[in-house]
C-alpha positions as CSV (number, residue, x, y, z in Angstrom):
1,M,6.5,-45.7,26.8
2,M,8.1,-42.8,24.3
3,V,6.0,-41.2,21.8
4,K,7.0,-38.6,19.0
5,V,4.6,-36.1,17.5
6,N,5.4,-33.3,15.1
7,S,5.1,-29.5,15.6
8,A,6.7,-26.2,14.8
9,T,8.1,-23.1,16.3
10,L,8.6,-19.5,15.1
11,I,11.9,-17.9,14.6
12,G,11.3,-14.4,12.9
13,I,8.4,-15.0,10.5
14,D,9.5,-18.6,9.5
15,S,8.6,-21.9,11.1
16,Y,11.1,-24.5,12.0
17,P,10.2,-28.1,12.8
18,V,10.1,-29.2,16.3
19,V,9.6,-32.9,17.5
20,V,7.7,-33.2,20.7
21,E,8.8,-36.4,22.5
22,V,7.0,-37.7,25.5
23,D,8.2,-40.4,27.8
24,I,6.0,-41.8,30.5
25,A,8.1,-44.0,33.1
26,S,7.4,-45.4,36.5
27,G,8.2,-43.1,39.5
28,L,6.6,-40.5,41.4
29,P,4.0,-38.3,39.7
30,Q,5.8,-35.5,37.9
31,F,5.5,-33.5,34.6
32,S,8.9,-31.9,33.3
33,T,9.4,-30.1,30.2
34,V,12.9,-29.6,28.5
35,G,14.4,-28.3,25.3
36,L,14.6,-24.7,26.1
37,P,11.0,-23.8,26.8
38,D,9.8,-20.4,27.7
39,A,7.3,-19.5,30.4
40,A,4.3,-20.1,28.4
41,V,5.5,-23.7,27.4
42,K,6.4,-24.5,31.0
43,E,3.0,-23.4,32.2
44,S,1.4,-25.8,29.6
45,K,1.6,-28.8,31.9
46,D,-1.1,-27.5,34.1
47,R,-3.4,-26.5,31.1
48,I,-2.7,-29.9,29.5
49,R,-3.5,-31.9,32.6
50,A,-6.8,-30.0,33.1
51,A,-7.8,-30.2,29.5
52,I,-7.1,-34.1,29.4
53,R,-9.1,-34.7,32.5
54,N,-12.0,-32.4,31.8
55,S,-12.2,-34.0,28.2
56,G,-13.1,-37.4,29.7
57,Y,-9.7,-39.1,29.7
58,S,-7.3,-39.9,32.7
59,F,-3.9,-38.2,33.1
60,P,-0.9,-40.6,33.8
61,R,0.0,-41.0,37.7
62,N,3.6,-41.4,36.6
63,H,6.7,-39.5,35.6
64,V,6.1,-37.6,32.4
65,T,9.0,-36.1,30.7
66,V,8.5,-33.8,27.7
67,N,11.4,-33.0,25.4
68,L,11.3,-30.3,22.7
69,A,13.8,-31.2,20.0
70,P,16.1,-29.8,18.9
71,A,17.0,-28.7,22.3
72,D,19.3,-25.8,21.4
73,I,16.4,-23.7,19.8
74,R,14.4,-21.8,22.3
75,K,10.5,-22.7,22.2
76,E,8.1,-20.0,22.6
77,G,4.1,-19.6,22.7
78,T,1.2,-21.8,23.4
79,G,1.1,-23.8,20.3
80,F,2.7,-26.9,21.8
81,D,-0.3,-27.6,24.1
82,L,-2.2,-29.7,21.6
83,P,0.9,-31.8,20.3
84,I,2.0,-32.5,24.0
85,A,-1.6,-33.5,25.0
86,L,-2.0,-35.8,21.9
87,A,1.6,-37.3,22.6
88,V,0.5,-38.0,26.3
89,L,-2.8,-39.8,25.2
90,T,-0.9,-41.7,22.5
91,A,1.7,-42.9,25.1
92,E,-1.2,-44.0,27.2
93,G,-2.8,-46.0,24.4
94,V,-5.9,-43.7,24.0
95,V,-4.8,-42.6,20.5
96,R,-3.5,-44.7,17.6
97,G,-0.1,-43.2,16.9
98,E,0.2,-44.3,13.1
99,R,-1.8,-41.6,11.6
100,A,-0.5,-38.7,13.9
101,K,2.9,-39.3,12.4
102,E,1.7,-38.0,9.1
103,F,0.6,-34.5,10.5
104,M,2.0,-31.5,12.2
105,L,0.1,-30.2,15.0
106,L,-0.4,-26.6,16.6
107,G,-2.9,-25.5,19.1
108,E,-3.5,-24.0,22.4
109,L,-5.8,-25.7,25.0
110,S,-8.4,-24.4,27.3
111,L,-8.9,-26.1,30.7
112,D,-12.2,-27.5,29.3
113,G,-10.3,-29.2,26.2
114,T,-11.3,-26.5,23.8
115,V,-8.6,-25.7,21.1
116,K,-7.8,-22.1,20.8
117,G,-6.1,-20.2,17.9
118,V,-2.2,-19.4,17.8
119,N,0.0,-17.1,15.9
120,G,2.2,-18.1,12.8
121,V,-0.1,-20.9,11.3
122,L,0.4,-19.7,7.8
123,S,4.3,-20.2,8.1
124,A,3.6,-23.7,9.7
125,A,1.5,-24.8,6.8
126,Q,4.3,-23.8,4.4
127,L,6.8,-25.7,6.4
128,A,4.5,-28.7,6.5
129,K,4.3,-28.7,2.7
130,E,7.9,-28.4,2.4
131,L,8.8,-31.2,4.6
132,N,6.1,-33.5,2.8
133,F,3.7,-33.9,5.7
134,R,0.3,-35.2,4.9
135,G,-1.4,-32.2,6.6
136,L,-1.6,-29.8,9.5
137,V,-3.9,-30.1,12.6
138,V,-4.9,-26.4,13.6
139,P,-7.4,-24.7,15.7
140,E,-10.7,-24.1,13.8
141,E,-10.3,-20.2,13.9
142,N,-7.0,-20.6,12.0
143,A,-8.1,-23.1,9.5
144,S,-8.9,-20.6,6.5
145,E,-5.4,-19.1,7.0
146,A,-3.6,-22.4,7.0
147,A,-5.8,-23.6,3.9
148,M,-4.1,-20.8,1.9
149,V,-1.4,-23.4,1.4
150,K,-2.4,-25.9,-1.3
151,G,-1.2,-29.5,-1.4
152,I,-1.7,-30.5,2.3
153,D,-4.8,-31.4,4.4
154,V,-5.6,-28.9,7.0
155,I,-7.6,-30.5,9.8
156,A,-9.5,-27.9,11.8
157,V,-10.5,-29.1,15.4
158,R,-12.5,-27.2,18.3
159,T,-11.8,-29.7,21.1
160,L,-9.2,-32.2,22.1
161,P,-11.7,-35.2,21.9
162,E,-12.4,-34.3,18.1
163,I,-8.8,-34.9,17.1
164,V,-8.6,-38.1,19.2
165,N,-11.7,-39.5,17.5
166,H,-10.3,-38.4,14.2
167,F,-6.9,-40.2,14.5
168,N,-8.7,-43.2,15.8
169,G,-11.1,-43.3,13.0
170,I,-14.2,-42.8,14.8
171,N,-15.4,-39.4,13.5
172,E,-13.3,-38.3,10.3
173,I,-12.9,-34.5,10.0
174,F,-12.8,-33.5,6.4
175,P,-10.0,-31.2,5.3
176,S,-10.7,-27.3,5.2
177,D,-10.8,-25.3,2.0
178,S,-10.2,-21.5,1.6
179,D,-11.8,-19.2,-1.0
180,C,-9.0,-16.9,-2.5
181,G,-11.7,-14.9,-4.3
182,V,-12.5,-12.9,-1.3
183,F,-9.0,-11.4,-1.4
184,R,-9.5,-10.1,-5.0
185,K,-12.8,-8.2,-4.0
186,K,-11.1,-6.6,-1.0
187,A,-8.0,-5.6,-2.8
188,S,-9.3,-2.5,-4.2
189,L,-11.3,-1.2,-1.4
190,T,-9.8,1.9,0.2
191,G,-11.5,4.6,2.2
192,H,-9.9,7.7,0.7
193,D,-9.8,9.4,-2.8
194,F,-7.4,12.0,-4.5
195,R,-10.4,13.9,-5.5
196,E,-10.9,14.9,-2.0
197,I,-7.6,16.9,-1.9
198,R,-8.1,20.6,-2.7
199,G,-5.2,22.4,-4.1
200,Q,-1.5,20.9,-3.6
201,D,-1.3,20.0,-7.3
202,H,2.8,20.0,-7.0
203,A,2.4,17.7,-3.9
204,K,-0.2,15.3,-5.8
205,R,2.3,15.0,-8.7
206,A,5.1,14.2,-6.4
207,L,3.1,11.5,-4.7
208,E,2.2,10.2,-8.2
209,V,5.7,9.8,-9.1
210,A,6.6,8.3,-5.7
211,A,3.9,5.8,-6.1
212,A,4.9,4.9,-9.8
213,G,8.6,4.1,-8.7
214,G,8.1,3.2,-5.1
215,H,10.2,6.2,-3.9
216,N,10.3,7.4,-0.4
217,I,9.0,10.9,0.1
218,L,9.3,13.7,2.6
219,M,6.8,16.5,2.8
220,I,7.6,19.8,4.6
221,G,5.0,22.2,5.4
222,P,3.1,24.2,8.0
223,P,0.5,22.6,10.3
224,G,-2.9,22.2,8.5
225,S,-1.4,22.3,4.9
226,G,-2.6,18.8,4.3
227,K,0.5,16.4,4.6
228,T,-1.3,13.8,6.7
229,M,-4.3,13.9,4.2
230,L,-2.0,13.4,1.4
231,A,-0.2,10.5,2.9
232,Q,-3.4,8.7,3.8
233,R,-4.5,8.8,0.1
234,L,-1.2,7.5,-1.4
235,P,-2.4,3.8,-0.9
236,S,-5.3,4.6,-3.2
237,I,-3.1,5.1,-6.1
238,L,-0.6,2.3,-5.6
239,P,-1.0,-0.8,-7.8
240,P,-3.2,-3.8,-6.3
241,L,-1.5,-6.4,-4.3
242,A,-0.1,-9.5,-6.3
243,F,-1.2,-12.8,-4.6
244,E,2.3,-13.6,-3.6
245,E,2.7,-10.2,-2.0
246,A,-0.6,-10.7,0.0
247,V,0.8,-14.0,1.3
248,E,3.9,-12.4,2.5
249,I,2.0,-9.7,4.3
250,T,-0.4,-12.0,5.8
251,K,2.4,-14.2,7.0
252,I,3.9,-11.2,8.8
253,Y,0.6,-10.4,10.3
254,S,-0.1,-13.7,11.5
255,V,3.3,-14.0,13.4
256,A,2.7,-10.6,15.1
257,G,-0.9,-11.7,16.1
258,L,-2.6,-9.0,14.2
259,L,-4.4,-11.0,11.5
260,D,-8.1,-10.7,11.3
261,R,-9.3,-14.3,11.7
262,E,-12.3,-13.5,9.4
263,E,-9.9,-12.5,6.6
264,V,-8.4,-15.1,4.3
265,L,-5.6,-12.8,3.3
266,V,-4.6,-9.2,3.7
267,G,-6.0,-7.8,0.8
268,T,-5.0,-4.3,0.8
269,R,-1.5,-2.6,1.1
270,P,-0.6,-1.9,4.7
271,F,-0.7,1.7,5.8
272,R,1.2,2.0,9.1
273,S,1.4,5.3,11.0
274,P,3.3,5.0,14.5
275,H,3.4,7.7,17.0
276,H,6.7,9.5,17.3
277,T,7.0,8.3,20.9
278,I,7.6,4.6,19.6
279,S,10.9,2.8,20.7
280,D,13.5,1.5,18.5
281,A,12.3,-2.1,18.8
282,G,8.8,-1.1,18.2
283,L,9.7,0.7,14.9
284,V,12.3,-1.9,13.4
285,G,11.5,-4.9,15.4
286,G,13.2,-6.7,18.3
287,G,12.6,-7.8,21.9
288,R,13.9,-10.9,23.5
289,A,12.2,-13.1,21.3
290,P,12.4,-11.0,18.1
291,R,9.1,-9.8,16.8
292,P,8.3,-7.6,13.6
293,G,8.3,-3.9,14.0
294,E,6.2,-1.5,12.2
295,I,8.6,-1.3,9.1
296,S,7.9,-5.0,8.7
297,L,4.1,-4.6,9.3
298,A,4.3,-1.9,6.3
299,H,5.9,-4.5,4.0
300,H,4.7,-4.0,0.4
301,G,2.8,-1.0,1.8
302,V,3.2,2.6,3.3
303,L,5.1,3.6,6.4
304,F,3.9,7.2,7.4
305,L,6.1,9.0,9.9
306,D,4.3,12.1,10.9
307,E,6.4,14.7,12.7
308,L,9.5,13.1,11.6
309,P,12.0,15.2,13.8
310,E,10.2,14.3,16.9
311,F,11.1,10.6,16.5
312,R,14.0,9.2,18.6
313,K,17.3,9.7,16.8
314,N,18.1,6.1,17.4
315,A,15.1,4.9,15.9
316,L,15.4,7.1,12.8
317,E,19.0,6.0,12.2
318,A,18.0,2.4,12.5
319,L,15.8,2.9,9.5
320,R,18.8,3.5,7.3
321,Q,19.8,-0.2,6.6
322,P,16.1,-1.5,5.9
323,L,15.6,1.4,3.6
324,E,18.6,0.3,1.6
325,S,18.1,-3.7,1.9
326,G,14.5,-4.1,2.2
327,A,15.0,-6.3,5.2
328,V,16.0,-6.2,8.8
329,T,18.0,-8.8,10.8
330,I,17.8,-8.8,14.5
331,T,20.5,-10.7,16.4
332,R,20.3,-12.0,19.9
333,A,22.5,-14.1,22.0
334,S,20.5,-17.3,21.2
335,I,18.8,-16.4,18.0
336,T,18.9,-14.4,14.9
337,A,15.8,-13.5,13.1
338,S,15.4,-11.7,9.6
339,F,12.0,-9.8,8.7
340,P,11.1,-8.5,5.3
341,A,10.7,-4.5,5.1
342,K,10.2,-3.5,1.7
343,F,8.2,-0.3,2.2
344,M,7.6,3.0,1.1
345,M,8.4,5.6,3.6
346,V,6.3,8.7,3.6
347,A,7.4,11.4,6.1
348,A,5.9,14.7,7.0
349,M,7.6,17.5,9.1
350,N,7.3,21.2,10.0
351,P,9.9,23.6,8.7
352,C,10.7,24.8,12.3
353,P,9.4,24.2,15.9
354,C,6.7,26.7,15.6
355,G,5.7,25.4,12.1
356,Y,5.6,28.7,10.2
357,H,9.0,29.2,8.8
358,G,8.6,30.4,5.3
359,D,4.9,30.7,5.4
360,P,3.6,34.0,3.8
361,S,0.5,34.2,6.0
362,R,2.0,33.6,9.5
363,Q,5.1,34.9,11.2
364,C,7.8,32.5,12.4
365,R,8.5,32.9,16.1
366,C,11.7,30.8,15.9
367,T,15.3,32.0,16.0
368,P,17.7,30.9,13.0
369,K,19.4,28.7,15.7
370,Q,16.3,27.0,16.8
371,I,15.4,26.3,13.2
372,R,18.9,24.7,12.6
373,Q,18.6,22.6,15.5
374,Y,15.3,21.4,14.6
375,Q,16.2,20.5,11.0
376,A,19.6,19.1,12.3
377,K,17.7,16.3,13.9
378,L,17.5,14.6,10.5
379,S,20.8,13.3,9.5
380,G,22.3,13.7,6.0
381,P,22.6,10.0,5.4
382,L,19.0,9.5,6.4
383,L,17.9,12.4,4.0
384,D,20.0,10.9,1.2
385,R,17.7,7.8,1.5
386,I,14.6,9.7,0.9
387,D,14.4,10.2,-2.8
388,I,11.7,13.1,-3.0
389,H,11.5,16.1,-0.7
390,I,8.8,18.6,-1.5
391,L,7.2,21.8,0.2
392,V,3.6,21.5,1.1
393,P,2.4,25.3,1.5
394,S,-0.9,26.4,3.2
395,V,-4.0,26.1,1.0
396,R,-5.7,29.4,0.1
397,Y,-9.4,30.1,1.0
398,R,-10.3,30.1,-2.7
399,E,-8.7,26.7,-3.3
400,L,-10.8,25.4,-0.4
401,T,-14.1,26.8,-1.3
402,G,-13.9,27.1,-5.0
403,P,-15.2,24.6,-7.7
404,Y,-12.8,21.6,-8.2
405,S,-12.8,18.9,-10.4
406,G,-9.5,17.0,-9.7
407,E,-8.6,13.6,-10.9
408,S,-9.9,10.5,-8.7
409,S,-7.5,8.1,-7.3
410,E,-8.8,5.5,-9.9
411,V,-7.3,7.7,-12.9
412,V,-4.1,8.4,-11.1
413,A,-3.8,4.6,-10.2
414,Q,-4.0,3.7,-14.0
415,R,-1.0,5.8,-14.9
416,V,0.9,4.5,-11.9
417,L,0.0,0.9,-12.9
418,G,1.1,1.7,-16.5
419,A,4.5,3.0,-15.2
420,R,4.9,-0.2,-13.0
421,K,4.2,-2.5,-16.0
422,K,7.0,-0.8,-17.9
423,Q,9.4,-1.3,-15.0
424,Q,8.4,-5.0,-14.8
425,E,8.9,-5.5,-18.3
426,R,12.3,-3.8,-18.3
427,M,13.4,-5.9,-15.2
428,A,11.8,-9.3,-16.5
429,G,13.5,-12.3,-14.8
430,Q,14.9,-10.0,-11.9
431,E,13.4,-9.5,-8.5
432,I,13.2,-5.8,-8.8
433,P,9.6,-4.6,-8.4
434,C,10.1,-0.9,-9.1
435,N,12.8,1.8,-10.0
436,A,13.5,2.7,-6.3
437,R,15.1,-0.9,-6.0
438,L,17.4,-0.4,-8.9
439,S,21.0,-1.5,-8.2
440,D,24.1,0.5,-9.3
441,K,24.7,-1.8,-12.3
442,Q,21.0,-1.4,-13.3
443,I,21.1,2.4,-12.9
444,S,24.1,2.6,-15.4
445,K,22.2,0.6,-17.8
446,F,18.7,1.7,-17.7
447,C,19.3,5.5,-16.6
448,M,21.4,6.7,-19.5
449,L,21.5,10.4,-19.8
450,D,22.4,12.9,-22.8
451,E,24.8,15.6,-22.5
452,D,22.5,18.3,-21.5
453,S,21.2,16.3,-18.7
454,H,24.5,15.5,-17.5
455,R,25.3,19.2,-17.4
456,L,22.2,20.0,-15.6
457,I,22.9,17.4,-12.8
458,E,26.5,18.7,-12.6
459,M,25.3,22.2,-12.1
460,A,22.7,20.9,-9.3
461,M,25.3,18.8,-7.5
462,E,27.7,21.9,-7.3
463,R,25.0,24.3,-6.1
464,L,23.3,22.1,-3.7
465,G,26.3,20.0,-2.5
466,L,24.6,16.7,-3.4
467,S,26.1,13.5,-2.5
468,A,26.7,10.5,-4.7
469,R,23.7,8.7,-3.2
470,A,21.5,11.9,-3.9
471,F,22.8,11.7,-7.5
472,T,21.6,8.1,-7.9
473,R,18.1,9.0,-6.5
474,I,17.9,11.8,-8.9
475,L,18.5,9.2,-11.8
476,K,16.0,6.8,-10.2
477,V,13.4,9.4,-10.0
478,A,14.0,10.8,-13.5
479,R,13.6,7.2,-14.8
480,T,10.1,7.1,-13.0
481,I,9.0,10.4,-14.5
482,A,10.0,9.0,-18.1
483,D,8.1,5.9,-17.5
484,L,5.1,7.9,-16.4
485,E,5.2,9.6,-19.9
486,D,6.1,6.4,-21.6
487,C,9.4,7.6,-22.7
488,E,12.1,5.0,-23.3
489,A,14.9,7.8,-22.8
490,I,15.4,10.1,-20.0
491,E,15.0,13.6,-21.2
492,T,16.2,16.8,-19.8
493,R,12.8,17.8,-18.6
494,H,12.6,14.6,-16.5
495,V,15.8,15.4,-14.8
496,A,14.8,18.9,-14.3
497,E,11.6,17.6,-12.5
498,A,13.6,15.0,-10.5
499,I,16.0,17.8,-9.3
500,Q,13.1,19.9,-7.9
501,Y,12.3,17.0,-5.7
502,R,15.4,17.6,-3.6
503,T,13.9,20.6,-1.9
504,L,15.6,20.0,1.5
505,D,19.0,20.1,0.1
506,S,18.6,23.8,-0.6
507,Y,15.9,24.6,1.8
508,R,17.9,23.9,5.2
509,I,19.0,27.0,6.9
């Protein structure tokens, strides 16, 4: 007898439908799986056999063939355990197959029949809705995540007998629901505040501009000047996550297996800070079966790269395309996967190997050649994609110990939010969240300059040797500064401040 059950597999962060076909025929006892299964899927036969027996059912003593269709897509993970087991029991007459056809199933089986959680359930729930399935059967620990998708029944199960009894109409399982209100409460919770930063007014202003326009920023300064402290407080002034953004982030974290099962949604903007020893695949994503890297885990959030010149050159150069497009596409021989990567890159570096070049209080021990070699680790094309470069000098003793009444993150965040709203109104009907994502056509339309501003930029380009890309970066930053001041037109003072944020163009030896 042949039975079909519906399931799904992950390619990138999206789910694709898979039909689990089970055929039980006369012959020597054997369990074979076909349809490009990986090692985890092939090993499922032992888990499934033990789970069925330990749940009180008999496993067929015939030839069992499992086909995962379509057969030309590689199937990975342990989520096929539950649909295969249910298909086997249906073929044996234990389960009524009519109701099971209306559902998509995912779940890993323990040897005792317990159903364990799997990754990528949110993507599978969205797929089930798109394909007009009645619902989705998932492990209990994944139920809240799947229930974020409205319009389908999410059936949460703990054991194999539970779903068997449900489909047989013995013990009905009521669909799970999810409370989105928890997301709203967590969205504003951050552990840092701008008020805690002493001094560094210029750097804080630059971070405010970066947050208002979604611009990438590079901080250059000696050790202990507060670069990491500044970066850690940037998320506290970013606008709160929209519900759609939270769903996208949750989807990525679910696929990566990093989602907190107790959270319905990721409610705060991600802050990722990988170590400089990270591999290319770890940073941008990859592997034999492509998985999201740190740049995708920082989607709609902040990617902080401390000690930027210490990162591998190949890894840094791999950032160039995602910084422009907001996505990364990974191609392998049998699969192509795309991951979203719209993040703010915040980088920090020392000015030289010893860290004290240009510091008035400490003498630099590096030779000019060593400084040039250190700074040359950052290519010109990569620096062109960083909108703002600023110096972060050492903080003086009086600034650290004297009275201080700086602005809190809440106050700064209100100005940032106001600037973002102006950008959204300007870009109404277009998928442009902030000024950093403006296209060339939009720059020519929304970043008009007067004659004095043109002369100022022309002078800066000649003296600093700026590229055409750096020119567009200046225009975008000037547009953001004008938005912070609620000005419709970009004025000369806005352009002058934007040019000041190209420090490294004139700072390099």
